[in-house]
N, C-alpha and C positions, 0 to 999 in steps of 0.2 A: 585533406588533400591540399598540396602545395601548388601554387600556380607555377607553371613551367616557363623557363625563360631560355631561349636558344641563343647562345653566344658563340656558337662554332665559327660563324663568319668572322667574328672579332678575333678569336684565337687564331684562325688561319691567316688573317691579315697580319697579326703580330708575329707569327712565325715567318711569314714571307719577308717581312720587314727586317727581321733579324738576320735572315739568310742574306738579303741584300746588302746589309751593312757589313756582314762578315766578308763579303767579296769587295765591296766598294771602298772600305777603308784601306786595306792594303794596296788596292790598285791606285788609289789617289795619292797615298803616301809615296809610292814607287814613282809616280809621274812627278810629283814635286821634287824628289830626290834626283830623279834624271834630269830635270830642268836645271838643278843646281850643278850637276855634272857638266852639263852644256855650258853654263855660265863660266865655270873654271876653265873649260877647253877653249873658250872664246876670249877670256880675259886674262890669261896668264902672260907674263912678260918673259919666260925663259926662252932660250934658243931651242926650237923644236927640231932637232937634228934627225932623230930616228922615229919620232912619232909614238914611241913606246909609252912614254909617261902620259901622254894626252889620251891614247887609247885605253890605258889601264884606269883612267879616272872615270868612275861610274857609280851608279847606285846598285847596291846589292839587292837581291831579290827579297821581297818581304818575308820575315820569319814571324809566325804567329804562335804564341803560347796561350795558356789558359787566361792569362791576365794582361798580355801586351802584344802589340805588333811592332816590329822593329824593321827599319830600313837604314842602312848606313851609306854614307857617301865616302868612297874610298879612292885612293890613288895607290895602286898595288905594286908599283916598281920599288925596289929596295932603296933607291935613292930619293924617293919622293919627299921624305921628311927633311933631307938636306936641301932640296930645291925650296921647300915651303919655308923653312927657317931663314933662308936667305932673302925671303920676300918676293920670290918670283912667281909664286902661286896665289891665287885668289880663293883657294878652297875653303879657307875658314870664313871668309865673307859669304860665299856661296852656301855654305852650311847654316849660317845665321839666317840668310834669306829664306832658306828652306824651312827652318824651324818657325820663322815668323808666319810663313804661308800656311804651314801645317796648323799653327795656332788659329788662324783665320778660318781654315776649313773646319776644324773642330767647333770653334765658336759659332759657326754659321749653321751647324746642325740643330735642328729643333726636334723636340720629342713631345 
């Protein structure tokens, strides 16, 4: 007869942690990207005549596949790339800051 060992509580805790991470990671990535969008909205130097470009600058909703979660920082107006290449936007710097903050977030996760 083998001695019995009940690890059901460990398995339940592991499953709960995985469910938590499946929700926490996309939420935190979206928060970081949203902060980057705000950084762009506050830091740009273009003349904000209509507010359309500023309002279109945002973080996309998290998209999760089996092996990755993706959140994009976008400026959705057709002329956004023109404004950006002229140096009036800080979206590239904001995206770099977001990437660095996400690295800190993931580095801080312990298992």
